Structure formats: structure tokens, C-alpha cells
FIFILO-445908 format. One record per residue (C-alpha): residue number from 1; chain; x, y, z. Coordinates in steps of 0.2 Angstrom, whole numbers, m for minus. Layout:
BEGIN
  num  cadena      X      Y      Z
  NUM       A      X      Y      Z
...
This chain:
BEGIN
  num  cadena      X      Y      Z
    1       A   m148    m55   m100
    2       A   m150    m47   m117
    3       A   m140    m55   m131
    4       A   m136    m38   m138
    5       A   m121    m30   m129
    6       A   m119    m11   m127
    7       A   m111     m2   m142
    8       A    m92      2   m141
    9       A    m90     20   m135
   10       A    m86     33   m148
   11       A    m79     50   m149
   12       A    m92     64   m148
   13       A    m86     72   m164
   14       A    m90     56   m173
   15       A   m107     54   m165
   16       A   m112     72   m169
   17       A   m108     68   m188
   18       A   m118     52   m188
   19       A   m135     50   m197
   20       A   m150     51   m187
   21       A   m153     32   m189
   22       A   m135     28   m184
   23       A   m136     39   m169
   24       A   m152     31   m163
   25       A   m145     14   m165
   26       A   m129     19   m154
   27       A   m140     26   m140
   28       A   m155     14   m142
   29       A   m152      7   m124
   30       A   m151     23   m115
   31       A   m169     24   m110
   32       A   m176      7   m106
   33       A   m185     m2   m120
   34       A   m188     16   m128
   35       A   m176     18   m142
   36       A   m187     32   m150
   37       A   m181     44   m138
   38       A   m164     43   m146
   39       A   m171     51   m161
   40       A   m178     66   m151
   41       A   m160     68   m144
   42       A   m152     67   m161
   43       A   m161     82   m167
   44       A   m153     93   m154
   45       A   m135     90   m161
   46       A   m121     95   m162
   47       A   m117     93   m144
   48       A   m103    104   m136
   49       A    m98     90   m124
   50       A   m104     73   m117
   51       A   m114     82   m103
   52       A   m124     91   m116
   53       A   m128     75   m125
   54       A   m133     67   m108
   55       A   m145     82   m104
   56       A   m154     80   m121
   57       A   m159     62   m115
   58       A   m163     68    m98
   59       A   m175     81   m106
   60       A   m182     69   m118
   61       A   m187     58   m103
   62       A   m198     72    m96
   63       A   m204     79   m112
   64       A   m218     66   m116
   65       A   m237     67   m112
   66       A   m242     60    m95
   67       A   m246     44   m103
   68       A   m230     43   m112
   69       A   m221     46    m96
   70       A   m230     32    m87
   71       A   m226     21   m101
   72       A   m207     25   m100
   73       A   m207     22    m81
   74       A   m217      5    m83
   75       A   m204      0    m96
   76       A   m191     m2    m82
   77       A   m189    m19    m73
   78       A   m192    m22    m55
   79       A   m176    m23    m45
   80       A   m171    m41    m42
   81       A   m187    m46    m49
   82       A   m193    m60    m61
   83       A   m184    m53    m76
   84       A   m168    m52    m67
   85       A   m170    m70    m60
   86       A   m175    m76    m78
   87       A   m160    m67    m86
   88       A   m171    m57    m96
   89       A   m164    m39    m92
   90       A   m156    m28   m105
   91       A   m137    m28   m104
   92       A   m138    m10    m97
   93       A   m150    m15    m83
   94       A   m141    m31    m79
   95       A   m124    m22    m77
   96       A   m132     m9    m66
   97       A   m141    m21    m55
   98       A   m125    m31    m53
   99       A   m115    m15    m48
  100       A   m126    m13    m33
  101       A   m125    m32    m28
  102       A   m143    m35    m33
  103       A   m137    m51    m42
  104       A   m130    m58    m26
  105       A   m144    m56    m13
  106       A   m147    m67      2
  107       A   m164    m75      2
  108       A   m170    m63     15
  109       A   m165    m48      4
  110       A   m174    m56    m11
  111       A   m190    m58     m1
  112       A   m188    m39      5
  113       A   m187    m34    m13
  114       A   m202    m44    m17
  115       A   m212    m36     m4
  116       A   m207    m18     m9
  117       A   m210    m22    m28
  118       A   m227    m28    m24
  119       A   m231    m13    m13
  120       A   m226     m1    m27
  121       A   m237    m10    m40
  122       A   m251    m10    m28
  123       A   m250      8    m23
  124       A   m244     17    m39
  125       A   m246      4    m53
  126       A   m227      6    m56
  127       A   m210     m2    m53
  128       A   m198      6    m41
  129       A   m186     15    m52
  130       A   m169     21    m44
  131       A   m152     24    m51
  132       A   m144      9    m43
  133       A   m126     15    m49
  134       A   m128     30    m37
  135       A   m133     19    m22
  136       A   m130      3    m12
  137       A   m142    m10     m6
  138       A   m145     m1     10
  139       A   m149     16      2
  140       A   m160      7    m11
  141       A   m170     m1      3
  142       A   m171     15     12
  143       A   m176     25     m3
  144       A   m190     13     m7
  145       A   m198     14     10
  146       A   m197     33     10
  147       A   m205     35     m7
  148       A   m219     23     m3
  149       A   m226     38      7
  150       A   m227     49    m10
  151       A   m243     53    m18
  152       A   m244     46    m36
  153       A   m239     63    m43
  154       A   m224     64    m32
  155       A   m219     46    m36
  156       A   m220     49    m55
  157       A   m209     65    m53
  158       A   m196     55    m43
  159       A   m196     41    m55
  160       A   m193     52    m70
  161       A   m178     61    m60
  162       A   m171     44    m57
  163       A   m173     39    m75
  164       A   m164     55    m80
  165       A   m149     50    m69
  166       A   m149     33    m76
  167       A   m149     40    m94
  168       A   m135     52    m90
  169       A   m123     38    m84
  170       A   m128     27    m99
  171       A   m125     41   m112
  172       A   m108     45   m104
  173       A   m103     27   m105
  174       A   m106     27   m124
  175       A    m95     43   m127
  176       A    m76     42   m126
  177       A    m68     55   m115
  178       A    m58     61   m129
  179       A    m55     58   m148
  180       A    m41     45   m147
  181       A    m37     49   m165
  182       A    m32     67   m160
  183       A    m16     71   m150
  184       A    m20     76   m132
  185       A    m19     94   m127
  186       A     m4     92   m116
  187       A     10     79   m117
  188       A     11     67   m103
  189       A     20     51    m98
  190       A     16     39    m84
  191       A     27     42    m69
  192       A     30     30    m54
  193       A     16     19    m51
  194       A     10      3    m42
  195       A     m5     m7    m38
  196       A    m11    m20    m26
  197       A    m22    m24    m12
  198       A    m24    m14      4
  199       A    m32    m16     21
  200       A    m31    m35     21
  201       A    m36    m40     38
  202       A    m26    m56     43
  203       A    m29    m65     59
  204       A    m20    m82     62
  205       A    m21    m94     77
  206       A     m7   m106     80
  207       A    m15   m122     87
  208       A      0   m133     87
  209       A     m1   m135    106
  210       A    m15   m132    119
  211       A     m7   m115    123
  212       A    m12   m105    107
  213       A     m3    m90    100
  214       A    m12    m77     89
  215       A     m6    m64     76
  216       A    m17    m50     70
  217       A    m11    m40     55
  218       A    m17    m27     43
  219       A     m8    m30     26
  220       A     m5    m20     11
  221       A      4    m27     m4
  222       A      8    m17    m20
  223       A     17    m22    m36
  224       A     28    m11    m47
  225       A     33    m15    m65
  226       A     28    m12    m83
  227       A     10     m7    m81
  228       A     10      6    m94
  229       A     m2     m3   m106
  230       A    m15     m4    m92
  231       A    m14     14    m88
  232       A    m12     22   m105
  233       A    m22      9   m116
  234       A    m33      0   m104
  235       A    m24    m16   m109
  236       A    m24    m28    m93
  237       A    m14    m42   m101
  238       A     m3    m50    m89
  239       A     m9    m41    m74
  240       A    m14    m50    m58
  241       A    m31    m45    m51
  242       A    m31    m37    m34
  243       A    m43    m50    m28
  244       A    m30    m63    m32
  245       A    m18    m53    m22
  246       A    m30    m53     m7
  247       A    m33    m72     m9
  248       A    m14    m75    m10
  249       A    m10    m66      6
  250       A    m22    m78     16
  251       A    m16    m93      7
  252       A      2    m90      9
  253       A     m1    m86     28
  254       A     m6   m104     31
  255       A     13   m110     30
  256       A     22    m94     25
  257       A     18    m84     41
  258       A     26    m94     54
  259       A     38    m81     61
  260       A     40    m62     60
  261       A     29    m51     48
  262       A     46    m45     40
  263       A     50    m63     35
  264       A     32    m65     29
  265       A     34    m49     19
  266       A     49    m57     10
  267       A     38    m72      6
  268       A     25    m61     m2
  269       A     37    m51    m12
  270       A     45    m66    m19
  271       A     28    m74    m24
  272       A     21    m59    m33
  273       A     37    m55    m42
  274       A     37    m73    m49
  275       A     18    m74    m52
  276       A     16    m58    m62
  277       A     24    m57    m79
  278       A     24    m38    m79
  279       A     30    m37    m60
  280       A     47    m31    m57
  281       A     46    m27    m39
  282       A     34    m27    m24
  283       A     32    m21     m7
  284       A     22    m27      8
  285       A     17    m16     23
  286       A     11    m22     39
  287       A      2    m15     55
  288       A      2    m29     68
  289       A     m9    m27     83
  290       A     m2    m35     99
  291       A    m11    m46    111
  292       A     m7    m51    128
  293       A    m14    m66    138
  294       A    m28    m63    150
  295       A    m21    m67    168
  296       A    m31    m79    178
  297       A    m25    m83    196
  298       A     m8    m75    191
  299       A     m6    m85    175
  300       A     m8    m81    157
  301       A    m23    m90    150
  302       A    m19   m103    136
  303       A    m32    m96    124
  304       A    m39    m80    130
  305       A    m31    m63    125
  306       A    m32    m44    127
  307       A    m27    m32    113
  308       A    m13    m20    117
  309       A    m11     m2    112
  310       A      6     m2    103
  311       A      7     m9     86
  312       A     22    m17     77
  313       A     24    m10     59
  314       A     35    m16     45
  315       A     38    m13     27
  316       A     47    m25     15
  317       A     52    m20     m2
  318       A     62    m29    m15
  319       A     64    m38    m32
  320       A     62    m55    m25
  321       A     81    m58    m23
  322       A     86    m43    m12
  323       A     76    m34      1
  324       A     75    m18     11
  325       A     66    m20     27
  326       A     60     m6     39
  327       A     52    m10     56
  328       A     43      1     68
  329       A     31      5     82
  330       A     15     15     82
  331       A      4     21     96
  332       A     15     18    111
  333       A      7     31    123
  334       A     19     35    137
  335       A     18     48    151
  336       A     28     54    166
  337       A     21     65    179
  338       A     38     74    184
  339       A     56     75    178
  340       A     52     85    163
  341       A     52    104    159
  342       A     53    117    145
  343       A     64    132    150
  344       A     78    143    143
  345       A     69    145    126
  346       A     69    160    114
  347       A     56    173    119
  348       A     48    182    105
  349       A     38    196    112
  350       A     24    199    111
  351       A     19    182    105
  352       A     27    171    118
  353       A     14    168    131
  354       A     19    151    138
  355       A     28    152    155
  356       A     44    142    158
  357       A     43    127    169
  358       A     56    114    176
  359       A     43    102    182
  360       A     28     97    170
  361       A     19     81    165
  362       A     26     75    148
  363       A     16     63    137
  364       A     18     58    119
  365       A     13     45    107
  366       A     29     37    101
  367       A     30     32     83
  368       A     46     25     77
  369       A     54     16     62
  370       A     71      9     59
  371       A     82      2     45
  372       A     94    m12     47
  373       A    112    m14     45
  374       A    111    m32     41
  375       A    102    m43     28
  376       A     95    m56     40
  377       A     91    m56     58
  378       A     78    m61     71
  379       A     66    m47     67
  380       A     54    m51     81
  381       A     69    m51     94
  382       A     75    m34     88
  383       A     58    m27     89
  384       A     56    m33    106
  385       A     73    m26    112
  386       A     69     m9    104
  387       A     52     m8    112
  388       A     58    m12    129
  389       A     73      0    127
  390       A     61     15    122
  391       A     51     12    138
  392       A     66     11    149
  393       A     75     26    142
  394       A     59     36    143
  395       A     60     34    162
  396       A     79     36    165
  397       A     82     54    163
  398       A     76     72    167
  399       A     69     78    150
  400       A     72     97    146
  401       A     63     95    130
  402       A     55     81    119
  403       A     69     85    107
  404       A     82     79    120
  405       A     71     64    124
  406       A     70     59    105
  407       A     89     60    104
  408       A     91     49    120
  409       A     79     36    114
  410       A     88     34     97
  411       A    105     33    105
  412       A     99     20    117
  413       A     90      9    104
  414       A    106     10     93
  415       A    116      4    108
  416       A    105    m10    112
  417       A    102    m16     94
  418       A    117    m17     83
  419       A    107    m24     69
  420       A     99     m7     67
  421       A    108      6     56
  422       A     97     21     60
  423       A     80     25     69
  424       A     67     39     66
  425       A     55     45     79
  426       A     39     56     79
  427       A     34     63     96
  428       A     19     74     97
  429       A     18     84    114
  430       A      1     78    122
  431       A     m1     94    133
  432       A     m7     91    150
  433       A    m11    108    157
  434       A    m15    112    175
  435       A    m33    116    177
  436       A    m38    132    186
  437       A    m47    127    202
  438       A    m44    144    212
  439       A    m60    150    205
  440       A    m68    137    215
  441       A    m58    140    231
  442       A    m47    125    228
  443       A    m29    123    227
  444       A    m21    113    212
  445       A     m5    105    218
  446       A     m1     97    202
  447       A    m15     85    203
  448       A    m29     90    191
  449       A    m25     93    172
  450       A    m34     97    156
  451       A    m28     86    142
  452       A    m27     98    127
  453       A    m31     89    111
  454       A    m24    102     98
  455       A    m14    111     92
  456       A      1    102     98
  457       A     20    102     97
  458       A     27     89     85
  459       A     45     83     85
  460       A     53     72     72
  461       A     70     66     68
  462       A     82     52     63
  463       A     96     46     75
  464       A    110     38     65
  465       A    126     29     68
  466       A    141     41     66
């Protein structure tokens, strides 16, 4: 890698006022091994904004003679080529290739780049030039194969366009977004904020006995606290990296995830409040996929499972000493083929078109969450009781509306689970509409339905202890 790091970004007003020599030194690395183009751009000052400065370099890249254009293209290194392996890239190129993961290729990927680079040199006498910061490995490979079909003239034009894109990003990197010596145009302050790691996919197998257990959880952890310096000044002192957060989730799961996700959440909150000097609080959110045993000869298998549809959700937040715990259910799809209706409602002519019914199919995805009246409990046991009660109550009454069913579900859960203080439900109405078979000369006696995807009725509400 080049021993000369990129210059520190400066305000555009300062750059407009620099001498031509100083301006050229600041932007010398914008066009690969071609610092003289910075002088061409300098003569177009003053620039109204950063994009105008970037356009000056993009125009300069295309302004030379055909021989100068070819020289500029050839000044660029091969992607993942000999210069990269030898550490001889400019600081700009090294950072850009790393941003697309080109410094972390598998042996097979290195070999593929070697073949593509050789094909380019053989056909065009040029390196394959692409703005890697606007691509990933897959699109870089695909672009190279596509562009190998170009004529030499087409490839030269494509390479110059990519050089223009590279130059634009490099110029913008060297200009601060605003003059930090000037007051901002509006007064602002940092509001509520947090940071952490999301979508951590944690799967744990309990192997203490020949009959295994599994837990399958998606985890999000976020921290709150004194993070103003990072947001306002770019000062990361005392901040945990989110990569560290991810690693910690997996490491603590080894011994800390032995029971409920709610208890594991408390373990995570305690850890991050203690570990981060700027952390004052944290929260952990979980979506747990449930698995049941595959039955063989009427018996659940010891180590083979099927994933179920409902999910166990939870959120734990706190300061490491005290906690607020919320648990819930997602994607519990329930349906009954009778003992449900929708009648006696307000008619708003001429807009009411739905006919009344006292016998219909009622289906819904149950989403629920509840808060606790106690500081500690067996969270898994409470969840299992609430889950069973929701299913049982759904079956035990005639439902004149989803609203009434929502209320009955909440009442039953609170009756069965004294640990819960209140429960919230979301019940979308998954409409099952009788399909018109008369046009085919057939009767439909409540047998054939069209499941209408949208729009749908949506009922939400809390049921609380009085």
C-alpha cells in the first residue's frame, strides 16, 4: 500500500482559495497516478459545490487525446492483481478494493480474477477498470464478463466512464460536507438515539442428553447512552463496535442462554451496560422460531425437528439493575369454519356493499404482546399458558366480530396468567369469500372460498386489568 495516506478533507471555501500547487497536491490521488489532471481541474475554480468540483475531474478524465486517455486507463491496477498482492496499490485503490472485499478472496475467486485480467489484457491491452465502491464481487465479475464482448472503442468509453465515477467519489471524500468553522444554517441537537447489532441469527443445540433440544432465535441488541460525541464530532472513543456486539451474543449464549429468551435478554443488557463506558442502558429483542419433534412410530424423535409457524417474541430493556420485559406471539394463524358473523353494523349508503352474515369463515394472524405485573417469573411457562389459552378461547364462543374475539382473548389470557398485567392484540381479518360457482352450473354450499389478500380489516387493542 502507498506510504502516503489520503489528505484530510477540507471545506470547499478553503480549497477554492488555495494556490494551484496546493490544490493539485490535495487532489493528486483522484485520478490514478495522474496528478497533472488536478491542475486542469484547479483552473475551473471557484466551484459552487462539491459536485461541481467532482464534475471538473470527471471532465478532465475524458478531455485528453486518445493516447492520453489510454495512458490514464492503463495507470489503473488490475483488480486483485499482482500490485494488490504485493501491497503496492495507492492508498485510494487499496481502500476501494477492500470495500468490495477484494482483499479477502477465496483461492477460486483469485483465480477467476486472474483469468479475467488476462483476457482483458489480451483483447484490449488494458486493465479491467470498474468503480468497485458502487459494486460487489458478484456484479464486478458479471460486469467484466459482459464488457469482454465490447469492441476496443466501446471498452475505452466504458473504462473512462468508470474512471469518472471513481474520481467523483474520491473528490467528495476530500471535501468536508460543510465548513466546520461556520455555524450551521439551522440549530439542531441530538435526540433519542441508540446503536447496536440487528438480525443476529442464533441457533443453539442442547446436547446434555441423547434427547436434544434446540433454540432458534433472531436477536437485536441496542445500547443507549452518551453517544453525542460519535454523532456530532465523529469521536468513537469508548464505543463498542457492533461487530463486538454480535460476537458477544454468540459467546454469552454458550452458558447464559440456558432458559428463556427473556432471561438471556437480562444477561445481555447487564453485560453491555457494564462493558460500554458510555452505555447507560440497553435493550434486547428476540424472535424465536419454534421447533417440534418429528414423530416416528408415534414418538417424537430425539434429534430431528420441524419448524412451526408461531413465533415467540420478547423485548428486555433496562439499566443493568432493573428491567422491563415484554413477551409475545407472532404469526399464529387460526381459522374457524363456522360460529362467526358480522351483522347489525352501521349502514352508510351508498357506500356499504357488504351483506350481513351470521355464519362465515373467520381467520386471522394473531399477534400479541404482554407486559408483566411481577419482576421475576418463569417466562417460558407463562408464554406456553398464554399460547394455549389463545387457541382454546378462539374455539369456545360464537364471534359476532373480531373485536369481540380480541376482547375475549385478552380476558382469558389475564385470567389464566396472573403474572401478566395487560395484553395487546393485533388481528387482521383474513377474508375467505364464497366463490361464485353458479356460472358453472354448480352450487356452493359453504365449501369453496377465495382467500382475498388485501385490503383487509385490522383490529388492534389492549386488554388491561381493571
